[in-house]
N, C-alpha and C positions, 0 to 999 in steps of 0.2 A: 492415585493410583492404586491399586490393588495390592492388598500384604501379602508379600510371601513367607512360609513360611520357614523359620532355621534358618533366617539371613540376617545380615549387621547389619545394624540400625541405620550405619552413616556412610552415604554414599560418597566420593571422593569428586571431589568438582574437576580436578584435571580429565580423570576418565569422562563426566560428563560432554565434558568442553571438545575433546577429542571425538565422542558420538556426534553431538553437533556439528560440528565441525565434518564430520565426512558424509552428514547427512543433506548438508547447504553445498556441497561439494562433488555428492556422489560419485569420492574418488579417492582412494585411499594415499596417492600420490601423490594428489594436489593438497590434499587434507595434511601430508606429513612437510607438506613447503611451507603452509602458512601455521603449521606448530614447531616448526624448525628441528624436527622428528624422523627420525631415519623409519621408513616401510614396516620394517620389520618391530619398530620401539611402538609404532602404532595401534600395529594387528593385534599387538599381545596387552595393550591396554584395553583395546575392543572385548577381547578374552576375557578382561579381568572385570567388565562390566556387567559378562554376561554371566557371569560365575556369579559374581554379587545378586542379579534381579532372578539366574535361575533361567533364562530363557535366552533365545536370543531375538536380538534388536535389528537384524536385518539380513535380510533374503538373499542371496547372494550367488553371483553367476559368472562369467567371465568374462560379459559387457554389462553386468548393471549390477549395479548396487537401490533395494530400496526395501523402507523399513518395514518391519514383520509386523505384527499385530503387536505385539508386547513394546516394539519402539516405538510404534504411532503413538501407546501410551506413554510412555515412558517421556517425546518427544518434548511435551507443552511443558511439564516440570520441568526438566533439565534446561531446558529456557530461563525457565521464570530463574530460576535458582544463579542460575551463571547473570541474568539481568541485576540482580539484586546483589552479586556478588560485586560485581565490572563499576556498578551506580556506586556503591559503599566507599570505595576501594577510591574513584574518584572524585568523593565529597570529600575525606579524609585527606586526597592531594591537594586539594582547591578548595579550602573550606568557608576561605572569607572574598573567593567570586562573588562577584556583584554586578550591577547596572542594569540596563535596559538594552535589548535585543529587540529589533521592528523586524515581524517576519510576515510575508503575505503569503495568501493561498487558497485555491479555489476554493469554494464553501462547500461542493459537494466531498471534497475530500477534508475538509476540514471538520465535516460535523460525521465523518463516518473512521477513517484510520489514522486518524490528527489527535483526537483529546487525551487518550491515553498517555501514547506519548510526550507530549507535552506537560503531561499530572505528572510524572514520571521526574521529568524535570526539574520541575518544580521541584517538589519533593526534595530532591537531591541539592537543589540551589535555591535554596528560599531568599534571597539574596538578590537574585535575579529580577528584572522586573520585565517582565515577555508583552509585549504589543504585539498584537496578533491583529490583519488586518484580510476581509475572506472579498475576494470580486474579480471578475472576468480575465482569462488568461492574462491577452492584451492589453487590459488595463494596468493587469499586475504589472507585464514587460515595460510600460510605457512609465508606470510608476518607479520599478525597480533602475530603469536607466538615468531616471530624477535624480538618481537615489535618497529615495523616501525609504528604502527597507538595508533592514544587512542581508537578509536570505529572505530569498523567494521559490516558493512552489510554484512550480507552472505545469501546465498540460501541453505534449509535445506530441509530433510525430514521431514513432518508433525511428530507434537508429537514427534519431541527430545528433548532430556535431556534439562535440564537449564546449563551443561556445554556446550551447542550449544547456546549458546543465550537468551535472550529475547523474545518471536517471536510479531513483530510487524504489519506483513503486512500476508494476505493469499490470494491467489489469484488461480483460477484455470488454466491448463495447456491446450492447441490445438494445435492440427495441424493445420496447416496455406500454404496459397500455393496461384497462382496467377492463372488466365481463361491460362493464353498462356503456362503451365504447362502440356506435354502432357499425364501424370499419370503415365506411366511406363517407364522406358529403352527400346530402342527398341536394345538392344543388349544383354541383359539380360531377361529382363521381371522384372527388379528388382525396388523397390521405392526409387526413388532420393531422398538425402538427404540432404538439406543446413542446417550447423550445425557447431557451435564452435567447432576446436579442443581440443584433450583433455589437463590435467581436464577439465571437466564440465558440471555441473549438468542436464542440460537440453539435452543434448549427450546422456551422460547414462540411463535417462529416455525413451528417443529414444529406443537409440538400446533395451534395456534389456527388454521394450513391445513388439518393434517387434518379438524379438527372442519367447517372450513368446509363441506366438502365430503361429511362425515358419511363418516368413512375411519374404522372402529375401528382400532384402534393399542394396543399395551402397551409400558411401557417395560422392555425385555429385561437393560438394561444402564447400572446410572447411575456416573461417576467423574467427579471433577475431575480428573483429570488428563489431557492430551491426549495423552498416551505411553497412557497406560492404558483411553482411549475407543477409538484408533485401535490395540489390539492385540486389543480383543472385534469390533470389523468384522471386520477381517485373519480372527480366529477363526471368522466368519460367525451370531454372535448377533443380527445387527439391521443395521439401518442406520443411518445419523446424515447432519449436518447440517453441511457445510463451504464453505467460500470456492473459489470454484476452482480460485485459482491454487494450492490444496493441496492439490489430491490426492495423495496418495503412491501411490508402486510397491506393488502387489499390491489397491491399491481403484480401481474405477469410478465415474462416473456411472451413477448409474439409476433415473432420473424418470421417463423415458418406457417402463423396464422394467415397472415396476410400474405405472406410468400416475400417480403422484406430482403433486400441483399444485405450481407454480412458487411461487416462493420470494422475496421482497422483497430485494433487493441490500443489504447490509450496508456501514455506512459507518464508517471510524473516525475520531474526532474527540480535537484536545486542548485540555484545560485547565489554566490556569495559575491557582496561587495569587495573592493580592494579596501586592504589593512582594515579586516572586521576584530571588535573586541577578542578578547578572549574568553570573554561571555559568549559570544556571537559562533566562537571554534568552538567553544564546547557546544552549544546547541546545534550547531551542522555535524559535529559527530556525533550528539547524540539521536539526531532525527535519519544517519544512514544505516548508524547501527542499529534500532533498532524494526525500522523497518524495513531493513537487508532479511533478519530472522522473522520477522515478521508471518 
């Protein structure tokens, strides 16, 4: 963040927590409820923070609260400072936390959003051994019911019931391909798809949406590995479905290019087994809090 002249060199973490909570809730009243303070105190703390940085951190209107340019600049640093503070205090509170935690996760989520989250947990709790397994969502659910996991992250339909876990992440799904894909199969005129084999949530989303608009399609390549799927798409074998934030170099969104239907958002939910250990409880809390602020 840019240095501001003639300003104090220390930022108050309480003021930063207020700022981040207002950003997350987009509402002063809800932020006050979460922080167990009255709204006038919240407003005063925000003013003190703005006085410290010398800029307004929110652009406010009667019906909207959004980050200013300075607020966007401050947000990442504020989240990092609070995360370090909370992780250190948690480590002091349970310095001897140890044991093993079995975690299941979809491969694409494990390769994008999860590594940093798990790395921070391992640094805070070095005696806890994480056993992480990647698989398709329906396989993970079956193994979870067979008591092979303490915690499992699953893809699910938006607004599913709590019996399918606590929502920790949501992201739009898009159609993606490479420039080397010709567009249609020369033999059948059908859209060539590169998807994971059944059971796969993304595969079902793709097929159902195409059938709904009566668009012809064919499975050109099927692979359980995300790396294999991406390699096939880069080679021009067809179109795949990915979260918008996971489009790698060499691929681009082709929804409009091929007049493809919009896809529902994907949700990631966290399920926990009954009577999990303190280590698993701590990891559960860490995952939920980390992804909520991501």
